[in-house]
C-alpha positions as a Markdown table, in Angstrom:
| # | Residue | x | y | z |
|---|---|---|---|---|
| 1 | Met | 48.1 | -15.4 | 28.3 |
| 2 | Leu | 51.4 | -17.4 | 28.3 |
| 3 | Lys | 52.9 | -17.9 | 31.8 |
| 4 | Ile | 56.5 | -19.1 | 31.9 |
| 5 | Ser | 57.6 | -20.3 | 35.3 |
| 6 | His | 61.1 | -21.1 | 36.5 |
| 7 | Ile | 62.3 | -22.7 | 33.3 |
| 8 | Lys | 65.7 | -24.4 | 33.6 |
| 9 | Lys | 67.7 | -26.2 | 30.9 |
| 10 | Ser | 71.2 | -27.6 | 30.8 |
| 11 | Phe | 73.3 | -29.2 | 28.2 |
| 12 | Asn | 76.3 | -31.4 | 29.3 |
| 13 | Asn | 76.1 | -30.0 | 32.8 |
| 14 | Arg | 76.2 | -26.4 | 31.5 |
| 15 | Ala | 73.2 | -24.4 | 32.5 |
| 16 | Val | 71.8 | -22.5 | 29.5 |
| 17 | Leu | 68.5 | -21.4 | 31.2 |
| 18 | Arg | 69.0 | -21.1 | 34.9 |
| 19 | Asp | 65.6 | -19.7 | 36.1 |
| 20 | Val | 63.4 | -17.9 | 33.6 |
| 21 | Ser | 60.0 | -16.6 | 34.5 |
| 22 | Phe | 57.8 | -14.0 | 32.9 |
| 23 | Glu | 54.3 | -13.6 | 31.4 |
| 24 | Ala | 53.3 | -12.7 | 27.9 |
| 25 | Asn | 49.9 | -11.0 | 27.9 |
| 26 | Asn | 47.1 | -11.4 | 25.3 |
| 27 | Gly | 47.3 | -8.7 | 22.6 |
| 28 | Phe | 50.9 | -7.9 | 23.6 |
| 29 | Leu | 54.1 | -8.3 | 21.5 |
| 30 | Thr | 56.7 | -9.5 | 24.0 |
| 31 | Ile | 60.3 | -9.1 | 22.8 |
| 32 | Leu | 63.3 | -11.3 | 23.8 |
| 33 | Glu | 66.7 | -9.6 | 23.5 |
| 34 | Gly | 70.1 | -10.8 | 24.5 |
| 35 | Glu | 73.6 | -11.6 | 23.2 |
| 36 | Asn | 74.4 | -14.8 | 21.4 |
| 37 | Gly | 74.5 | -17.6 | 23.9 |
| 38 | Ala | 72.1 | -15.9 | 26.3 |
| 39 | Gly | 69.5 | -18.7 | 26.0 |
| 40 | Lys | 67.0 | -17.1 | 23.6 |
| 41 | Ser | 67.0 | -19.9 | 21.0 |
| 42 | Thr | 66.8 | -22.5 | 23.7 |
| 43 | Leu | 63.8 | -20.9 | 25.3 |
| 44 | Phe | 62.2 | -20.5 | 21.8 |
| 45 | Ser | 62.7 | -24.2 | 21.2 |
| 46 | Ile | 61.1 | -25.0 | 24.6 |
| 47 | Leu | 58.1 | -22.8 | 23.8 |
| 48 | Ser | 57.6 | -24.4 | 20.4 |
| 49 | Gly | 57.8 | -27.9 | 21.9 |
| 50 | Thr | 60.9 | -29.1 | 20.0 |
| 51 | Leu | 62.9 | -29.1 | 23.2 |
| 52 | Lys | 61.9 | -30.2 | 26.7 |
| 53 | Glu | 62.8 | -28.1 | 29.7 |
| 54 | Asp | 64.5 | -29.8 | 32.7 |
| 55 | Glu | 62.4 | -27.9 | 35.3 |
| 56 | Gly | 59.6 | -25.4 | 35.3 |
| 57 | Ser | 56.2 | -25.1 | 33.6 |
| 58 | Leu | 54.4 | -23.4 | 30.7 |
| 59 | Glu | 50.8 | -22.4 | 30.9 |
| 60 | Leu | 48.8 | -21.1 | 27.9 |
| 61 | Asp | 45.4 | -19.7 | 28.8 |
| 62 | Ala | 45.6 | -21.4 | 32.2 |
| 63 | Met | 46.3 | -24.8 | 30.4 |
| 64 | Asp | 49.5 | -26.6 | 31.4 |
| 65 | Ile | 51.3 | -27.4 | 28.1 |
| 66 | Ser | 54.6 | -28.4 | 29.6 |
| 67 | Asn | 54.2 | -32.1 | 28.8 |
| 68 | Met | 52.0 | -31.7 | 25.8 |
| 69 | Pro | 53.5 | -33.6 | 22.8 |
| 70 | Ala | 55.1 | -31.4 | 20.1 |
| 71 | Leu | 52.5 | -32.5 | 17.5 |
| 72 | Ser | 49.6 | -31.6 | 19.7 |
| 73 | Arg | 51.2 | -28.3 | 20.8 |
| 74 | Ser | 51.8 | -27.4 | 17.2 |
| 75 | Ser | 48.0 | -27.0 | 16.6 |
| 76 | Leu | 48.0 | -24.2 | 19.2 |
| 77 | Leu | 51.0 | -22.3 | 17.8 |
| 78 | Ala | 51.9 | -20.2 | 14.8 |
| 79 | Ile | 55.7 | -20.0 | 14.2 |
| 80 | Leu | 57.5 | -17.6 | 11.8 |
| 81 | Lys | 61.3 | -17.8 | 11.4 |
| 82 | Gln | 63.8 | -15.8 | 9.6 |
| 83 | Asp | 63.8 | -17.9 | 6.5 |
| 84 | Pro | 60.3 | -18.1 | 5.0 |
| 85 | Met | 61.3 | -20.9 | 2.6 |
| 86 | Ala | 61.9 | -23.2 | 5.6 |
| 87 | Ser | 58.1 | -23.7 | 6.0 |
| 88 | Ser | 57.0 | -23.3 | 2.4 |
| 89 | Ser | 57.6 | -24.8 | -1.0 |
| 90 | Pro | 59.2 | -22.5 | -3.7 |
| 91 | Ala | 57.8 | -24.8 | -6.4 |
| 92 | Leu | 54.2 | -24.3 | -5.3 |
| 93 | Thr | 52.0 | -21.2 | -5.8 |
| 94 | Ile | 51.1 | -18.9 | -2.9 |
| 95 | Met | 47.5 | -20.3 | -2.9 |
| 96 | Glu | 48.9 | -23.9 | -2.9 |
| 97 | Asn | 51.3 | -23.1 | 0.0 |
| 98 | Cys | 48.4 | -21.5 | 2.0 |
| 99 | Ala | 46.2 | -24.5 | 1.3 |
| 100 | Leu | 48.9 | -26.9 | 2.6 |
| 101 | Ala | 49.4 | -24.8 | 5.7 |
| 102 | Asp | 45.7 | -25.0 | 6.3 |
| 103 | Leu | 45.8 | -28.8 | 5.6 |
| 104 | Lys | 48.5 | -29.3 | 8.2 |
| 105 | Lys | 46.6 | -27.5 | 10.9 |
| 106 | Arg | 43.3 | -29.3 | 10.2 |
| 107 | Arg | 45.1 | -32.7 | 9.6 |
| 108 | Ala | 42.8 | -33.1 | 6.6 |
| 109 | Arg | 43.4 | -35.3 | 3.5 |
| 110 | Phe | 45.4 | -33.8 | 0.7 |
| 111 | Lys | 42.6 | -34.2 | -1.9 |
| 112 | Ile | 40.5 | -31.6 | -0.1 |
| 113 | Ala | 43.3 | -29.1 | 0.4 |
| 114 | Leu | 42.2 | -27.0 | -2.6 |
| 115 | Arg | 38.5 | -27.4 | -2.2 |
| 116 | Thr | 36.3 | -24.3 | -2.8 |
| 117 | Asp | 35.5 | -23.7 | 0.8 |
| 118 | Val | 39.2 | -24.0 | 1.7 |
| 119 | Lys | 40.0 | -21.4 | -1.0 |
| 120 | Glu | 37.4 | -19.1 | 0.4 |
| 121 | His | 38.8 | -19.5 | 3.9 |
| 122 | Ile | 42.3 | -18.5 | 2.6 |
| 123 | Leu | 40.9 | -15.5 | 0.7 |
| 124 | Arg | 39.0 | -14.3 | 3.8 |
| 125 | His | 42.2 | -14.5 | 5.9 |
| 126 | Leu | 44.3 | -12.6 | 3.3 |
| 127 | Glu | 41.6 | -10.0 | 3.1 |
| 128 | Ala | 41.6 | -9.7 | 6.9 |
| 129 | Leu | 45.3 | -9.0 | 6.7 |
| 130 | Glu | 44.5 | -6.2 | 4.2 |
| 131 | Leu | 47.0 | -7.5 | 1.8 |
| 132 | Asn | 46.9 | -6.3 | -1.8 |
| 133 | Phe | 46.5 | -9.4 | -4.0 |
| 134 | Asp | 44.7 | -10.7 | -7.0 |
| 135 | Glu | 44.3 | -14.1 | -8.7 |
| 136 | Ala | 47.5 | -13.6 | -10.8 |
| 137 | Met | 49.4 | -12.8 | -7.6 |
| 138 | Leu | 48.1 | -15.9 | -5.8 |
| 139 | Asn | 49.1 | -18.1 | -8.8 |
| 140 | Arg | 52.7 | -17.0 | -8.6 |
| 141 | Leu | 55.2 | -19.5 | -7.4 |
| 142 | Met | 56.5 | -18.8 | -3.9 |
| 143 | Gly | 60.1 | -19.0 | -5.3 |
| 144 | Glu | 59.5 | -16.1 | -7.7 |
| 145 | Leu | 58.7 | -13.6 | -4.9 |
| 146 | Ser | 61.0 | -11.1 | -3.3 |
| 147 | Gly | 62.3 | -11.8 | 0.2 |
| 148 | Gly | 59.8 | -9.4 | 1.7 |
| 149 | Gln | 56.9 | -10.8 | -0.2 |
| 150 | Arg | 57.8 | -14.4 | 0.8 |
| 151 | Gln | 57.9 | -13.4 | 4.5 |
| 152 | Ile | 54.6 | -11.6 | 4.3 |
| 153 | Tyr | 52.9 | -14.6 | 2.8 |
| 154 | Ala | 54.8 | -17.0 | 5.1 |
| 155 | Phe | 53.2 | -15.0 | 8.0 |
| 156 | Ala | 49.8 | -15.4 | 6.3 |
| 157 | Met | 50.4 | -19.2 | 6.0 |
| 158 | Ala | 51.5 | -19.5 | 9.6 |
| 159 | Thr | 48.3 | -17.7 | 10.9 |
| 160 | Ile | 45.9 | -19.3 | 8.4 |
| 161 | Asn | 44.0 | -20.9 | 11.3 |
| 162 | Lys | 43.8 | -18.7 | 14.4 |
| 163 | Pro | 46.5 | -19.8 | 16.8 |
| 164 | Lys | 46.6 | -19.3 | 20.6 |
| 165 | Leu | 50.2 | -18.2 | 20.6 |
| 166 | Leu | 52.5 | -16.6 | 18.0 |
| 167 | Leu | 56.2 | -17.3 | 18.1 |
| 168 | Leu | 58.6 | -15.2 | 15.9 |
| 169 | Asp | 62.3 | -15.9 | 15.6 |
| 170 | Glu | 64.0 | -12.8 | 14.1 |
| 171 | Pro | 61.3 | -12.6 | 11.3 |
| 172 | Thr | 62.6 | -9.2 | 10.0 |
| 173 | Ala | 66.4 | -9.9 | 10.0 |
| 174 | Ala | 66.6 | -10.4 | 6.3 |
| 175 | Leu | 64.0 | -7.8 | 5.2 |
| 176 | Asp | 64.2 | -4.3 | 3.7 |
| 177 | Glu | 62.8 | -1.4 | 5.8 |
| 178 | Lys | 59.5 | -1.3 | 3.9 |
| 179 | Ser | 58.8 | -5.0 | 4.3 |
| 180 | Thr | 59.9 | -4.9 | 7.9 |
| 181 | His | 57.4 | -2.3 | 8.9 |
| 182 | Leu | 54.6 | -4.0 | 6.9 |
| 183 | Leu | 55.2 | -7.3 | 8.6 |
| 184 | Met | 55.4 | -5.7 | 12.1 |
| 185 | Arg | 52.1 | -3.8 | 11.5 |
| 186 | Leu | 50.5 | -7.1 | 10.4 |
| 187 | Ile | 51.7 | -8.9 | 13.5 |
| 188 | Lys | 50.4 | -6.1 | 15.8 |
| 189 | Lys | 47.1 | -6.0 | 13.9 |
| 190 | Leu | 46.4 | -9.8 | 14.4 |
| 191 | Ile | 47.5 | -10.2 | 18.0 |
| 192 | Thr | 45.4 | -7.1 | 18.9 |
| 193 | Glu | 42.3 | -8.3 | 17.1 |
| 194 | Trp | 42.7 | -11.9 | 18.1 |
| 195 | Gln | 43.9 | -11.1 | 21.7 |
| 196 | Ile | 46.6 | -13.7 | 21.7 |
| 197 | Pro | 50.2 | -13.4 | 23.0 |
| 198 | Ala | 53.2 | -13.1 | 20.7 |
| 199 | Ile | 56.9 | -13.6 | 21.6 |
| 200 | Met | 59.6 | -12.4 | 19.2 |
| 201 | Ile | 63.3 | -12.8 | 19.3 |
| 202 | Ser | 65.0 | -9.7 | 17.8 |
| 203 | His | 68.3 | -7.9 | 18.0 |
| 204 | Asp | 67.0 | -4.7 | 16.5 |
| 205 | His | 66.5 | -2.6 | 19.6 |
| 206 | Thr | 65.1 | 0.4 | 17.7 |
| 207 | Leu | 62.5 | -1.8 | 16.1 |
| 208 | Asn | 61.8 | -3.5 | 19.4 |
| 209 | Glu | 61.2 | -0.2 | 21.2 |
| 210 | Arg | 58.8 | 0.9 | 18.4 |
| 211 | Tyr | 56.6 | -2.2 | 18.3 |
| 212 | Gly | 57.2 | -4.1 | 21.5 |
| 213 | Asp | 54.8 | -3.9 | 24.4 |
| 214 | Ala | 57.2 | -5.6 | 26.8 |
| 215 | Ile | 61.0 | -6.3 | 26.4 |
| 216 | Phe | 62.9 | -8.9 | 28.4 |
| 217 | Val | 66.7 | -9.1 | 28.1 |
| 218 | Leu | 68.2 | -12.5 | 28.7 |
| 219 | Lys | 71.7 | -12.7 | 30.1 |
| 220 | Asp | 73.5 | -15.8 | 31.4 |
| 221 | Gly | 70.3 | -17.8 | 31.4 |
| 222 | Val | 68.1 | -15.4 | 33.4 |
| 223 | Ile | 66.0 | -12.3 | 32.8 |
| 224 | Ala | 68.5 | -9.5 | 33.4 |
| 225 | Ile | 66.3 | -6.6 | 32.4 |
| 226 | Glu | 62.6 | -6.2 | 31.9 |
| 227 | Gly | 60.5 | -3.3 | 30.8 |
């Protein structure tokens, strides 16, 4: 479980987050909604470790991660953003991209990234996601895929090594309907099976009501509505 307690953040004496507290339960998809400027992106950056809160604390599985360095915290997290190419290389194949994602998590040397055991680990993960793939598909360049395919494999890359927390920043915003629902089903499948919390920023209220287990609406730096 992720426990967010009394988070505050200001920029140039302007309070962006004034006092944010909530819990994201294991196996739950927790949605953050709110208008532009409500503080969603700031809170996301604090959770990911790229921004430090002014006050408050973060606990993940009863471990205080508030002062954990961003590099150390990254080993606990899986992050998926709107643009899948932001965390992958279009000039590498799907398998090579997955191997590099695995390499980063394990901080291993590049020469073992495509070792046989690593490939088997990647294949087991893709099979667990129940993705339809074959060797020809895995040897396709990431840049050749459709937007929906890139995002699905970006999700596979992000979760290649079981994280303790999944962070999703509008991951379906640029997807067609079919890809959107496939991705959402994959997200729900993994967090339920792994019993980890997931937090997703999304403006699509219909989608949020269909897949979200809890919805928190940010307004003026506080939680205005929860349900």
